[in-house]
N, C-alpha and C positions, 0 to 999 in steps of 0.2 A: 509419544507413542503414536504410530500410524499403523495402517493395515498391514504393511509388509513386516514391521517389527512384531506385531501381535501374532501374525501367521507363523513367523519364524520361531517364536517361543512355543506356540502350541505344537508345531511339528517336532521341535526338539524333545518335548515331553513325550509325544506319541512314539518317537523313534528311540526313546530311552537315552538320549544324549543330554538330557537335563532332568534332574529330579523334580518331583512335585514341590518339594520344599524350596528349591532354588527358584522355581517359576513363581511361587508365591511371594518370594522376596522381591522379585522384579515387578510383580503386579500389585504389590501392597499399596503403592502410592496412587493407584488408579481409583477414581478419576482425577484426583488432584493431590498435590503434596502440600501439606501445611508447614510453612517455614516461619510461623508466628506472625511476621509482619506482611506476609504475602502467601496466598494459596495458589500455587501454580497449576493451571488447568491442563493436565496432560492428555485429557480426552478431546480437546478442542479440534485437533487435526483429524481425529476419527469422525467427529460430528460435521465439521465444516470444510475439511480439505486443506486447512492451513492452521498451524499452531497458534498459541497465544502470542500476541504482539506486545512488547514491553514499551510503555511510554516512560521515557527517562527524565523528562524535564524536572519533575518534582521529587525524584528519588535521590537519596544520598549515594555517595560513592560506595559506602559500606553496604548499603542495601543492594546496589547493582552488582557488587562483587559476589554476594551470596547467590543472587539470581543467575549470574553468568556461570558460576561453578556448577550449578544445578542443571543448566541447559546446554553446556558445552558439548555434550555427547549427541545432541540433536543435529540433524542435517539441514533443517529449515528454521531459521531464526530471523526475526526482524525486531530491531530496537529503533524507536523513533525519538525525534527531538533530543539528539545526543550532542552535547558540547564536545569540543576537541579534547578536553581534559578527561571527560568520561569515556570518550571513544578510545583513548590511549589505554585506559584501565581495562576496558572490555577486550581489546586486542591483545593485551598482555596475558589475560586469562585464557583466551581462545585465539590462537594465531591464524585460524582458518577464517575468521571474520574479516569483513571488508568495511571500510568507512567511506561514505560519500559525503564530503564536507558541505557541498552545496545544499543537499536535501536534509543534512543532519541525521542520516540514517546509517546504522551499522547493521550488517546483514550477512547471512550465509544461506545458500540454497543449493539443492540438487534437483530442483524442479526443471523438467524438460518442457519446452513449448508443445502444447497439445495440438495446435493447428496453426495455420498461417494467417488467421484472422488478426487484424491490426487494431490495437488500442492506440489511438492517436491523441497526443497531448499538444494542445495549442495554448500559447500564453500571449496575452495582450502586449505586455511590455517586458523589457529586460528585468525590471524590478519585481516582476511576478515569478521569475524563474525558480526562486527558492521553494515556492509552493508547487510549481509545475514539476520540478524534479522529485519532490517527495511523492507525488502521484506516479510519475514515470518509474521510479525505482521500485516502488511498491508493486506495481503491475508486473514489472520484469521479474522480481523475486518470486512472484506467485505463478510464473510460467507462461507469460504472454509476450508476444512480439509487440514492441512499442516503437512508435515513430514520433519524433518531436518536431514541432514548428514553433519557434519563439519570435517574439516581437512582431506580431501580425494583428495588432489591435486596430480598432475602428478609427483612430486618429489618422491613420494612413491606410484606408480600407483596400487600396489597390494591392497592398502586401498580402492580404487575405485572399483576394481573388487570384493572385499568382499561384496559390497552392490549391485552387479549386479541384483540379483532377485528383490530387492526393486525398482531399477530404472525402471524395466519393468512394475511395477504397477502404475506408475505416469501418470496422464492425461496431465500435463505440468510440465516441470522442469526449475527451475531458477538456473543457474550455475554462481557462484560468484568467481572471481579470480583476483589477482593482479599479480605482477612480469611480466612474459611474457604472462599470460592470456590464457594458452592452454587448461584449463579444459573444457570449453563449446564444443570445437571441438571433444574432446575425448568422452564426454558424448553423444553428438549428434550421433556419429558413433555407439553407442551401443543401441539406443532406437528408437521407431517409433512415438514418440510424439514431439510436439513443444518444443524447448529449448530457453529460454530467457537468453542471456548472459549479465552479469553485470561486467564491468571492475572496479577495485578499484584502489585507489591511493597508494596502498601498494607496496613498492619496493624501490630499490636503485636508484642512480642518473639517469641512462639512462632509467629508467622507466618513467621519465618525468611526474610525478604526475598522472600516470594512462594512459598516451597517448599510451605507448607501448602495454599495455593490450587491449586498445580500438582498435588499428589498427590490432592486431592479431585476435581479434574476428570479426572485419569487413571483414577480409581476409580469414576467415575460408573456408576450402574446403568441409566441411560437410554441406549439405543443411538442411533447416528447422530451422535455427537459426535466431532469431531477437536480435538486440543489442540495449541496452539503454545507456544512458550517464554514465560517470564516477561517481561511488559511488551512482548511482540512484537506490537504493533498493526499494524506494517507487514506482517509475515508473514500475519496474519489477513486484512487487507484484500486482499492479493495473492491468497491462496487463494480468498477469497470471490468475487473477480472472475473467476477461472478457472472456478469452479463455475457462477457465474451466466451467463457467456457461453457455456460449453459447453452448458448446458441450453437456451439460446436457439437453438442449432443443431440440436437433436434433434427 
């Protein structure tokens, strides 16, 4: 349920195109619908501008089938951490969905870009792209212009300097890195926009599954950096969208 749909229902009742009883049937599941194992939050788009996002990794195919049937009428949907097998199931239920295999995201959107401000996603290495793409696709689905620059890590810092002019055009930058996780600090020192740092689990033993990258980013000496959890590209894309679209209203 979004503002447009709710307005449509109220106008239909006002104009006698819909009975009060029919309107109540439509509205009865607000603010959420209880499906026993899940309570789908239909009010979230009204509150936050984007509907509930479904994390699929720990859900069974049977559970996802029920959720997909319930949500297929919606115009803006985002499923994260979706395996190929589960993606095939979702697309069979709703043929309007799309699957981005790199990011493991299944999505559908009618969001239009609200401004020309750029959410820029930079990734240190090719191995970090799976997280970077999760961030990029999330931001795009939420109605943002996204620009990508991959394999620009500090191991060959001249690659980052080569996109210096591009960095200056960004409204917000998502910097994704594994190993020691130095990229966000360097990027933040070059720009005057917010930087969202995303540590990845990419790295050898003492990387501790991304913990070393996380600690580096949390201890950055450059101000203006926010840090999300390890491999949380979705969280970074969501936050970047909120920052970008808030700025466009100011």
